[in-house]
Each structure stands twice: as structure tokens, then as C-alpha cells.
C-alpha positions as CSV (number, residue, x, y, z in Angstrom):
1,M,92.4,17.3,178.0
2,V,89.9,18.7,175.5
3,A,92.4,18.4,172.6
4,A,93.2,14.7,173.6
5,R,89.5,14.1,173.6
6,R,89.1,15.7,170.3
7,R,92.1,13.4,168.9
8,T,90.3,10.4,170.3
9,R,87.1,11.1,168.7
10,A,88.8,11.8,165.5
11,A,90.7,8.6,165.3
12,L,87.5,6.7,166.3
13,A,85.5,8.5,163.8
14,L,87.2,6.8,160.9
15,S,88.9,3.7,162.7
16,F,85.3,2.5,163.0
17,L,84.4,2.9,159.3
18,A,85.8,-0.7,159.4
19,G,91.1,-2.2,154.7
20,T,91.7,-4.9,152.6
21,A,89.3,-7.7,152.1
22,W,91.5,-10.5,153.1
23,A,91.1,-10.9,157.0
24,A,91.0,-6.9,157.6
25,P,88.4,-4.4,157.7
26,T,87.6,-1.9,155.1
27,G,89.8,0.9,155.8
28,L,93.5,2.0,156.6
29,N,94.7,3.0,160.1
30,V,92.3,5.8,160.5
31,I,90.7,6.5,156.8
32,P,88.4,4.4,155.0
33,T,89.1,3.1,151.7
34,A,86.7,2.2,148.7
35,D,87.1,-1.2,149.7
36,L,84.0,-3.4,150.6
37,I,83.5,-6.8,152.6
38,P,82.1,-9.0,150.2
39,W,78.6,-10.3,150.2
40,H,78.0,-13.4,152.6
41,Q,80.9,-12.1,154.7
42,L,81.0,-10.4,158.2
43,T,83.9,-9.2,160.2
44,L,84.1,-8.9,164.0
45,Q,86.9,-6.4,165.3
46,I,88.0,-5.7,168.8
47,Q,90.0,-2.5,169.1
48,N,91.4,-0.3,171.9
49,G,88.9,2.5,171.7
50,N,91.1,5.2,173.4
51,P,94.4,5.4,171.6
52,D,95.8,8.1,173.7
53,V,99.3,7.4,175.2
54,N,99.3,11.0,176.8
55,G,96.8,12.9,179.0
56,D,94.8,12.0,182.1
57,H,93.5,8.6,180.6
58,P,96.2,6.8,178.7
59,V,95.4,3.5,176.9
60,Y,97.4,1.3,179.3
61,R,95.1,2.9,182.1
62,A,91.9,3.0,180.1
63,P,92.0,0.8,177.2
64,Q,88.3,0.8,176.4
65,P,87.9,-2.2,174.3
66,V,85.4,-1.6,171.5
67,L,83.2,-4.0,169.4
68,Q,82.9,-3.6,165.8
69,L,80.7,-5.8,163.4
70,Q,80.8,-5.2,159.6
71,C,79.0,-6.8,156.8
72,G,79.1,-7.3,153.2
73,L,75.8,-6.6,151.5
74,P,74.3,-6.9,147.9
75,E,74.5,-3.9,145.6
76,H,77.7,-2.9,146.3
77,L,77.1,-2.1,149.9
78,E,78.2,-2.7,153.4
79,A,77.0,-1.9,156.8
80,G,78.3,-2.1,160.1
81,L,77.4,-1.6,163.8
82,D,80.0,-0.1,166.6
83,V,79.7,-0.4,170.3
84,L,81.8,2.6,171.8
85,P,81.4,5.3,174.3
86,A,80.1,8.7,172.5
87,N,82.4,10.9,174.7
88,P,85.1,8.7,176.2
89,P,86.2,8.1,178.8
90,A,83.1,8.8,180.8
91,D,80.1,7.9,178.8
92,D,78.5,4.4,178.8
93,Y,78.9,2.3,175.4
94,R,76.3,3.0,172.9
95,P,75.5,1.4,169.4
96,A,76.4,3.5,166.3
97,L,75.5,2.4,162.9
98,N,77.8,3.1,159.6
99,V,77.2,2.3,156.0
100,K,79.3,2.5,152.8
101,W,78.3,2.2,149.0
102,T,80.9,1.8,146.1
103,P,79.0,3.1,143.0
104,I,82.1,2.9,140.9
105,A,84.5,-0.3,140.9
106,E,88.1,0.2,140.0
107,G,89.2,-0.3,136.4
108,Y,91.8,0.3,134.1
109,R,91.2,4.0,133.7
110,V,89.2,4.8,136.8
111,P,89.7,4.5,140.5
112,A,87.2,3.0,143.0
113,I,85.0,5.6,144.2
114,A,82.8,5.3,147.7
115,V,80.7,7.2,149.8
116,G,79.6,6.6,153.1
117,A,78.4,7.8,156.7
118,A,79.6,6.8,160.2
119,Q,78.7,7.3,163.8
120,L,74.9,7.4,163.1
121,G,73.3,7.3,166.6
122,V,72.2,9.0,169.7
123,G,75.0,11.0,171.3
124,F,77.3,10.8,168.5
125,D,78.4,13.4,165.7
126,P,77.5,11.8,162.4
127,T,80.6,11.8,159.7
128,Y,80.3,11.7,156.1
129,Y,82.7,11.1,153.7
130,A,83.9,10.3,149.8
131,V,87.1,8.5,148.9
132,A,88.8,7.2,146.0
133,S,91.2,4.5,145.7
134,R,93.7,3.5,143.1
135,T,96.2,0.7,142.7
136,L,99.2,2.3,141.1
137,N,100.2,-0.6,139.2
138,F,96.8,-2.1,138.4
139,E,97.5,-2.8,134.6
140,Q,100.3,-5.0,135.4
141,V,98.8,-6.8,138.3
142,Q,95.8,-7.5,136.0
143,Y,98.0,-8.5,133.1
144,Q,100.1,-10.8,135.0
145,K,97.0,-12.7,136.2
146,F,96.8,-13.8,132.9
147,R,100.3,-15.0,132.2
148,A,100.4,-18.5,133.4
149,H,104.2,-19.1,133.0
150,H,104.6,-16.4,135.6
151,R,101.7,-17.5,137.8
152,N,104.0,-18.4,140.8
153,I,105.7,-14.9,140.8
154,K,103.4,-12.5,142.5
155,L,103.6,-8.9,141.7
156,R,102.3,-7.0,144.8
157,G,99.8,-4.2,144.8
158,I,100.7,-0.7,145.8
159,R,97.6,1.6,146.3
160,A,96.8,5.3,146.9
161,H,93.6,6.5,148.6
162,L,92.4,10.2,148.4
163,G,89.1,11.7,150.1
164,I,87.2,14.2,151.9
165,M,85.5,13.8,155.4
166,K,82.5,16.3,157.1
167,T,82.1,16.2,160.6
168,V,81.2,18.6,163.3
169,N,80.6,21.3,160.5
170,A,84.3,21.0,159.5
171,W,85.7,19.6,156.2
172,R,88.9,17.4,156.3
173,A,91.1,16.0,153.7
174,L,91.9,12.1,153.7
175,V,95.3,10.6,152.0
176,G,96.8,7.4,152.5
177,T,98.4,4.3,151.1
178,D,99.1,0.7,151.6
179,V,101.7,-1.4,150.4
180,E,101.4,-5.4,150.2
181,I,104.8,-6.4,151.5
182,S,104.3,-10.1,151.4
183,D,101.4,-12.7,151.7
184,R,101.4,-12.0,155.6
185,F,101.9,-8.1,155.9
186,V,100.4,-5.1,154.4
187,L,101.8,-1.8,155.2
188,Y,99.3,1.1,156.1
189,A,100.3,4.7,156.5
190,D,97.4,7.7,156.3
191,W,96.6,11.4,157.1
192,I,93.6,13.3,158.3
193,S,94.0,17.4,157.8
194,G,93.2,19.6,160.7
195,R,95.3,20.3,163.9
196,S,93.2,17.9,166.0
197,D,93.6,15.3,163.7
198,S,96.8,12.9,162.9
199,V,99.2,11.1,160.5
200,S,99.5,7.4,161.4
201,V,101.9,4.4,160.4
202,G,101.1,0.6,160.9
203,G,99.8,-2.3,159.0
204,V,98.1,-5.6,159.3
205,F,99.8,-8.9,159.9
206,V,97.4,-11.9,158.6
207,I,97.3,-14.8,160.4
208,D,95.3,-17.0,158.1
209,H,92.3,-16.7,155.7
210,D,90.1,-15.5,158.7
211,D,92.1,-13.6,161.4
212,S,94.4,-10.6,161.4
213,V,96.3,-8.2,163.9
214,Q,96.3,-4.6,162.9
215,A,98.7,-1.9,165.0
216,S,99.5,1.3,164.2
217,L,101.1,4.5,165.7
218,L,99.5,8.1,165.7
219,R,100.9,11.5,165.9
220,A,98.6,14.5,165.9
221,N,99.1,17.2,163.6
222,D,99.6,19.9,166.4
223,E,102.5,17.9,168.1
224,D,106.0,16.6,167.7
225,R,105.7,13.2,169.4
226,L,103.8,10.0,169.7
227,T,100.3,10.7,170.6
228,G,98.5,7.4,170.1
229,V,98.5,3.8,169.6
230,L,95.8,1.4,167.8
231,V,95.6,-2.3,168.3
232,A,92.8,-4.4,166.7
233,Y,92.2,-8.0,166.2
234,T,89.6,-8.9,163.4
235,H,88.0,-12.3,162.7
236,T,85.8,-12.9,159.3
237,F,82.9,-15.4,159.2
238,S,81.8,-16.6,155.6
239,W,78.7,-18.3,154.8
């Protein structure tokens, strides 16, 4: 029960850092990226706060819907508000804040770099992180944008993400990738080090410019079976 609760909280700690800017939040399945929600945009996401498929309170018995709001701000910032139980499944829902700053944008020679904090609220353990995101075919993607005769042949992005996270006096490594399969689907895969954390595979299905559905499967590092399922719906507001 204690291990299951740690897995739940570890997944929540990073899934709420709220992935790709087009109708999806700015993280992968369970890790953050250096992406930011653009200024004049706000995302509303509803996710199952309890991802466990085993234990005394599996997701199909206690889904625990969680509300997440994330807003793009000036000066390369974004901030958000999550409403979730501090110690699921028993606690009442409480607000928790998060913030991310990207001081370095991706270029031909440098990755994008972001730092942030999450779970800032009464009853939560704060989480701090730094992450670098790099498009592996960045030069080719940029070059193609200027080739007018190839404008109808899209070169799809493949990205890698690497970072560290500190929570409850422990440091964890973060590794992930996202691959743009089509205009409608982006594949996500990521991993957090530590026995109580997990590896996950999933992706985002883009419905339209404003709406998307994200789903992933999780396997805890200390188990050899499926341990969690995450599903989220996101709507983006622009003004």
C-alpha cells in the first residue's frame, strides 16, 4: 500500500507539471519538458489523479478526477494551478501551484533549458527540476521551412529530453522522448529513476487545434508488470 501510494504521488508530481504546445500540455507522460504554453493561451486539463491498476484503490474503483489549469506568461514563463488530493486516496482536494521558466530557447547549437517547481501548496512535498529538450533533427526541420518547393512535404520532429528532479530530499534522473508520427498523433515515452518511480509509454491524439486526448501506460521500476494508466483530456483557450 505504501509503495503504491509513493508511485501515485511520484506520477502526480510530474504529470501535473503540465508537452507539446499544440493542444497538449507542456510535459510528456510523467516528466516535464522545456516547452512553454504561449503567451495568451491557457489550457484546461482533466486527468485521472489515481493511475494505479493494482492495490487497494485501483483506478477503475477510485479514478480521482483532477483539474489542472496552465497559463502562458510573458518573459518565457508559465504557471499553473492543480486541484488534487495531497495524500490520495484519503485526503480532500487541495490547490497546488507550479511555475516554469525557460531562460534558453532551442537553437542550432543549444537545447532549450527550463527550470521549475511544482506541488507548491499546503500538504504537498515541493518538487524542483531542471530539464533540457533537444530536437534531434532540428537543423533539417528548420532548413525545410525555407524550401518553398518542399512546403507540402513535412519533416516530422524527433526530440529527446534529459533532466533532474528533487523531491522529498531525493534526486531523480529524468529521460524522455517524443516523436511526431503524424499531424494527429505524437508518441511519448519517458522514465524517472528510483525504485518507486516508473517508465511509461503513450502519446497524444490531437482532435483539433484546441482539443487533445493523452493516454499512457506505466510500469514501476521495481515491478515487472503494468502498474498504472493515465488518461487526460485537454482544451486550449486563446485570446
